[in-house]
C-alpha positions as CSV (number, residue, x, y, z in Angstrom):
1,M,-20.0,-22.3,27.1
2,V,-20.8,-21.4,30.7
3,V,-19.3,-18.3,32.3
4,W,-19.3,-18.3,36.1
5,G,-19.0,-15.1,38.1
6,M,-17.3,-14.4,41.4
7,K,-19.3,-15.2,44.5
8,T,-18.9,-12.8,47.3
9,T,-20.6,-11.5,50.5
10,V,-21.7,-7.9,50.8
11,E,-23.3,-6.4,53.9
12,I,-26.0,-3.8,53.2
13,A,-28.7,-2.2,55.2
14,D,-31.8,-4.3,55.7
15,S,-34.1,-1.6,54.3
16,L,-31.9,-1.3,51.1
17,F,-31.9,-5.1,50.7
18,N,-35.7,-5.2,51.0
19,Q,-36.2,-2.4,48.5
20,A,-33.8,-4.0,46.0
21,K,-35.4,-7.4,46.4
22,E,-38.9,-5.9,46.0
23,L,-37.8,-4.0,42.9
24,A,-36.2,-7.0,41.4
25,H,-39.4,-9.0,42.0
26,K,-41.6,-6.3,40.4
27,E,-39.3,-6.2,37.3
28,G,-39.0,-9.9,37.0
29,L,-35.3,-9.9,37.7
30,S,-33.1,-11.9,40.0
31,F,-31.5,-10.0,42.9
32,R,-28.1,-10.7,41.4
33,I,-29.0,-9.1,38.0
34,L,-30.4,-6.0,39.7
35,V,-27.2,-5.6,41.8
36,E,-25.0,-6.1,38.8
37,E,-27.0,-3.5,36.8
38,G,-26.7,-1.1,39.7
39,L,-23.0,-1.6,40.0
40,R,-22.4,-1.2,36.3
41,T,-24.5,2.0,36.3
42,V,-22.5,3.5,39.2
43,I,-19.1,2.5,37.8
44,Q,-19.9,3.8,34.3
45,A,-21.2,7.2,35.7
46,R,-18.2,7.7,38.0
47,T,-15.6,6.8,35.5
48,S,-17.1,8.8,32.6
49,N,-17.3,11.9,34.8
50,Q,-13.6,11.8,35.5
51,S,-12.8,12.0,31.9
52,K,-14.8,15.2,31.4
53,P,-13.4,18.1,33.4
54,F,-15.9,20.5,35.0
55,R,-16.4,23.7,32.9
56,L,-18.0,26.8,34.5
57,R,-20.4,28.5,32.1
58,D,-19.5,32.0,31.0
59,G,-21.7,34.2,33.3
60,S,-20.1,37.5,32.3
61,F,-22.2,40.5,31.3
62,K,-22.4,41.4,27.6
63,V,-22.4,45.1,28.3
64,G,-20.4,47.4,30.5
65,Q,-16.9,48.6,30.8
66,G,-15.8,46.8,34.0
67,L,-14.6,48.7,37.0
68,Q,-14.6,52.4,36.2
69,P,-11.8,54.9,37.2
70,G,-12.5,56.6,40.6
71,I,-14.3,53.7,42.2
72,E,-12.3,51.6,44.5
73,W,-13.2,48.0,45.6
74,T,-14.1,49.2,49.1
75,Q,-16.5,51.8,47.6
76,L,-18.0,49.2,45.3
77,N,-18.7,46.9,48.2
78,A,-20.3,49.7,50.1
79,L,-22.4,50.6,47.1
80,A,-23.5,47.0,46.6
81,Y,-24.6,46.7,50.2
82,D,-25.9,50.2,50.5
83,D,-23.6,50.9,53.4
84,E,-23.9,54.7,53.8
85,A,-21.6,54.8,56.8
86,E,-18.8,53.2,54.8
87,L,-19.4,55.6,51.9
88,R,-19.2,58.7,54.3
89,Q,-15.8,57.6,55.6
90,R,-14.3,57.8,52.1
């Protein structure tokens, strides 16, 4: 049984074509096989990433009590950036 594929024309940059053709030659592959392998790799990577939602790792501190009474956000910002002028205004 012979399975035929779809013939199509694709325009790509000359430099990319030359790199792909050279790589295919070095690996003993046809250009068609290298292009198909590349397309399968990209399609698999992009479709599998969509099924896994991004999860941000927990970067919270293990110790501490959070924001303490008597410290406002504006003071915290001034303390973080060592802004003495801002602290004197409070």
